[in-house]
C-alpha positions as CSV (number, residue, x, y, z in Angstrom):
1,X,3.8,9.6,29.9
2,X,2.8,9.3,26.3
3,X,4.5,6.0,25.8
4,X,3.2,4.7,29.1
5,X,-0.4,5.5,27.9
6,X,0.4,3.7,24.7
7,X,0.7,0.3,26.4
8,X,-3.0,-0.3,27.4
9,X,-4.2,1.3,24.2
10,X,-2.0,-1.1,22.2
11,X,-3.4,-4.1,24.1
12,X,-6.9,-3.1,23.0
13,X,-5.7,-2.5,19.4
14,X,-4.0,-5.9,19.1
15,X,-7.0,-7.7,20.5
16,X,-9.3,-6.0,18.0
17,X,-6.8,-6.2,15.1
18,X,-6.3,-10.0,15.7
19,X,-10.0,-10.7,15.9
20,X,-10.5,-8.7,12.7
21,X,-7.9,-10.7,10.8
22,X,-9.1,-14.1,12.0
23,X,-12.8,-13.1,11.2
24,X,-12.1,-11.9,7.7
25,X,-9.9,-14.9,6.6
26,X,-12.8,-17.3,6.0
27,X,-14.9,-14.4,4.7
28,X,-12.3,-13.8,2.0
29,X,-12.1,-17.5,1.2
30,X,-15.9,-17.7,0.8
31,X,-16.1,-14.5,-1.3
32,X,-13.4,-15.5,-3.7
33,X,-14.2,-19.2,-4.1
34,X,-18.0,-18.9,-4.0
35,X,-19.0,-15.4,-5.0
36,X,-16.0,-14.4,-7.2
37,X,-13.5,-11.6,-7.6
38,X,-15.8,-8.6,-7.1
39,X,-17.1,-10.0,-3.8
40,X,-13.5,-10.8,-2.7
41,X,-12.3,-7.3,-3.6
42,X,-15.2,-5.8,-1.6
43,X,-14.3,-7.9,1.4
44,X,-10.7,-6.8,1.2
45,X,-11.8,-3.1,1.1
46,X,-14.0,-3.6,4.2
47,X,-11.2,-5.4,6.0
48,X,-8.8,-2.5,5.5
49,X,-11.5,0.0,6.6
50,X,-11.7,-2.2,9.7
51,X,-7.9,-2.1,10.2
52,X,-8.1,1.7,10.0
53,X,-10.9,1.6,12.5
54,X,-8.8,-0.5,14.9
55,X,-6.1,2.2,14.8
56,X,-8.7,4.7,16.1
57,X,-8.0,3.0,19.4
58,X,-4.5,4.5,19.2
59,X,-5.9,7.9,18.5
60,X,-4.9,7.7,14.8
61,X,-6.5,10.1,12.3
62,X,-6.4,10.0,8.5
63,X,-6.5,12.6,5.8
64,X,-6.4,11.2,2.2
65,X,-6.3,13.9,-0.5
66,X,-7.1,12.8,-4.0
67,X,-8.9,15.6,-5.9
68,X,-8.1,14.1,-9.3
69,X,-10.8,12.3,-11.4
70,X,-8.6,9.3,-12.2
71,X,-10.4,7.1,-14.7
72,X,-11.3,3.5,-13.7
73,X,-11.3,2.2,-17.3
74,X,-7.6,2.1,-17.7
75,X,-4.7,0.8,-15.6
76,X,-3.0,2.8,-12.9
77,X,0.4,2.7,-11.3
78,X,0.7,4.3,-7.9
79,X,4.2,5.3,-6.8
80,X,4.7,6.1,-3.1
81,X,7.1,6.5,-0.3
82,X,6.9,3.9,2.4
83,X,7.0,4.6,6.1
84,X,5.1,1.7,7.8
85,X,2.7,-1.1,7.3
86,X,-0.1,1.4,8.0
87,X,0.6,3.0,4.6
88,X,-1.4,0.2,3.0
89,X,-4.9,0.1,4.5
90,X,-5.8,3.7,3.5
91,X,-4.5,3.2,0.0
92,X,-6.7,0.1,-0.4
93,X,-9.8,1.8,1.1
94,X,-9.6,5.2,-0.5
95,X,-8.5,3.9,-3.9
96,X,-10.8,0.8,-3.8
97,X,-12.5,1.8,-7.1
98,X,-9.1,1.2,-8.8
99,X,-8.6,-2.3,-7.3
100,X,-5.0,-1.7,-5.9
101,X,-2.5,-4.6,-6.0
102,X,0.8,-4.4,-4.3
103,X,4.4,-5.3,-4.9
104,X,5.2,-7.0,-1.6
105,X,8.0,-9.0,-0.1
106,X,7.4,-12.7,-0.3
107,X,7.6,-13.3,3.4
108,X,4.2,-11.6,3.9
109,X,2.6,-14.2,1.7
110,X,2.2,-16.7,4.5
111,X,1.5,-16.8,8.2
112,X,-0.7,-13.7,8.6
113,X,-4.5,-14.4,8.6
114,X,-6.4,-12.4,6.0
115,X,-3.3,-10.4,4.9
116,X,-1.4,-13.3,3.5
117,X,-4.5,-14.8,1.8
118,X,-5.2,-11.6,0.0
119,X,-1.6,-11.1,-1.2
120,X,-1.5,-14.7,-2.5
121,X,-4.9,-14.7,-4.2
122,X,-5.8,-11.1,-4.8
123,X,-3.5,-10.3,-7.7
124,X,-0.5,-8.8,-5.9
125,X,3.2,-9.6,-6.7
126,X,5.1,-11.4,-4.0
127,X,8.8,-10.8,-4.6
128,X,12.0,-12.4,-3.2
129,X,14.3,-9.5,-2.7
130,X,17.3,-11.9,-2.7
131,X,16.3,-13.3,-6.1
132,X,16.2,-10.5,-8.7
133,X,15.1,-12.9,-11.5
134,X,12.1,-14.1,-9.5
135,X,11.2,-10.5,-8.4
136,X,11.3,-9.1,-11.9
137,X,9.2,-12.0,-13.3
138,X,6.5,-11.4,-10.6
139,X,6.5,-7.6,-11.3
140,X,6.2,-8.4,-15.0
141,X,3.1,-10.5,-14.3
142,X,1.6,-7.8,-12.2
143,X,2.2,-5.2,-15.0
144,X,0.5,-7.4,-17.6
145,X,-2.3,-8.2,-15.1
146,X,-3.2,-4.5,-14.5
147,X,-2.9,-3.8,-18.2
148,X,-5.4,-6.6,-19.1
149,X,-7.9,-5.9,-16.3
150,X,-7.6,-2.1,-15.8
151,X,-6.5,-2.4,-12.2
152,X,-3.8,-0.7,-10.1
153,X,-0.3,-1.6,-9.1
154,X,1.1,0.0,-6.0
155,X,4.9,0.1,-5.7
156,X,7.2,1.6,-3.1
157,X,10.4,2.2,-5.1
158,X,12.5,3.1,-2.0
159,X,12.7,-0.7,-1.4
160,X,12.4,-0.5,2.3
161,X,10.4,1.7,4.6
162,X,11.9,4.9,6.0
163,X,12.1,4.7,9.8
164,X,12.5,8.5,10.2
165,X,10.0,9.8,7.6
166,X,12.8,11.1,5.4
167,X,12.5,9.9,1.8
168,X,15.0,7.4,0.4
169,X,16.4,7.3,-3.1
170,X,14.2,5.4,-5.6
171,X,15.4,2.1,-6.9
172,X,13.8,2.3,-10.3
173,X,14.1,-1.2,-11.8
174,X,10.8,-2.6,-10.6
175,X,8.9,0.5,-11.6
176,X,10.5,0.4,-15.0
177,X,9.3,-3.2,-15.5
178,X,5.8,-2.2,-14.4
179,X,5.7,0.8,-16.8
180,X,7.0,-1.4,-19.7
181,X,4.3,-4.1,-19.1
182,X,1.5,-1.7,-18.5
183,X,2.0,0.9,-21.3
184,X,-1.5,2.3,-21.1
185,X,-1.3,2.9,-17.3
186,X,-1.5,6.4,-15.8
187,X,1.3,7.1,-13.3
188,X,0.4,8.8,-10.1
189,X,2.8,9.7,-7.2
190,X,1.6,9.5,-3.6
191,X,3.2,11.2,-0.7
192,X,2.7,9.8,2.8
193,X,3.4,11.7,6.0
194,X,3.6,10.7,9.7
195,X,3.0,6.9,9.2
196,X,6.5,6.3,10.5
197,X,5.5,7.8,13.9
198,X,3.2,4.8,14.6
199,X,6.4,2.6,14.7
200,X,8.9,5.1,16.2
201,X,9.1,2.9,19.3
202,X,9.2,-0.4,17.3
203,X,6.5,-3.0,17.0
204,X,5.3,-2.5,20.6
205,X,3.9,-0.2,21.6
206,X,2.8,1.6,18.4
207,X,2.7,5.4,18.6
208,X,-0.5,7.1,19.6
209,X,-2.3,10.3,18.6
210,X,-0.9,10.4,15.1
211,X,-2.4,12.2,12.0
212,X,-1.5,10.2,8.9
213,X,-1.7,12.2,5.7
214,X,-1.8,10.9,2.1
215,X,-1.7,13.0,-1.0
216,X,-2.2,11.8,-4.5
217,X,-0.4,14.0,-7.0
218,X,-1.5,14.9,-10.5
219,X,-1.3,11.8,-12.7
220,X,1.0,11.7,-15.7
221,X,1.0,9.7,-18.9
222,X,3.3,6.7,-19.2
223,X,4.9,7.9,-22.4
224,X,8.4,9.2,-23.1
225,X,11.7,8.5,-21.4
226,X,11.2,6.2,-18.5
227,X,14.1,7.7,-16.5
228,X,12.7,11.2,-16.9
229,X,9.2,10.0,-15.9
230,X,10.6,8.2,-12.8
231,X,12.6,11.3,-11.8
232,X,9.4,13.4,-12.1
233,X,7.4,10.9,-9.9
234,X,10.2,10.9,-7.4
235,X,10.3,14.7,-7.3
236,X,6.5,14.8,-6.7
237,X,6.7,12.2,-3.9
238,X,9.6,14.0,-2.2
239,X,8.1,17.4,-2.5
240,X,5.0,16.2,-0.7
241,X,6.9,14.8,2.3
242,X,7.1,17.1,5.4
243,X,8.9,15.4,8.2
244,X,7.7,16.6,11.6
245,X,9.2,15.5,14.9
């Protein structure tokens, strides 16, 4: 019965979602090319708030816990588990003061209105997972970018999303490269829960009535043994994941 109800709700979601992406594509272009970076960043934040609004049609709720006073005058690296594409809009919206940029697969850099444009022009790193040299070069550029501009890099060190909610082992190389090239960055772990349930039936229909929960853990300094720091971040992320059926 729940899945049957999901079909009409998903139709409404996809109509509103598609209209939102098509509408914001020229808005982003205008903001970036005429008004500049700040206007573009604001348009991206509003776009992602709109995406979250579209998921309300699916009965989705969000809780984003970040009690820490993270400074905006220094770079930040957010290290998170990854459960679905719906992990991204809340991070962009709730962390908008920190200007989050993502390490994303290169395939997303074309073909998706608004989303691809932002990934190509907004400062994110588009990596080819089949070409380690290209991937590390892009992550290096991202690290230097956030170090220079006091912005935020978001990386999902699991490599691919978890389809069951259970955390996967970190693949640390990309995170190490970020840490090396942004030595002044704070490091903060993020635990995401229940996002995977939106895609438990695949890409259609998306799950309905889910409560997505995000928790930002206490930031740590990027100093000392990188392997020990990454192990600490992984432990924080894993400790905050509570898989519910």
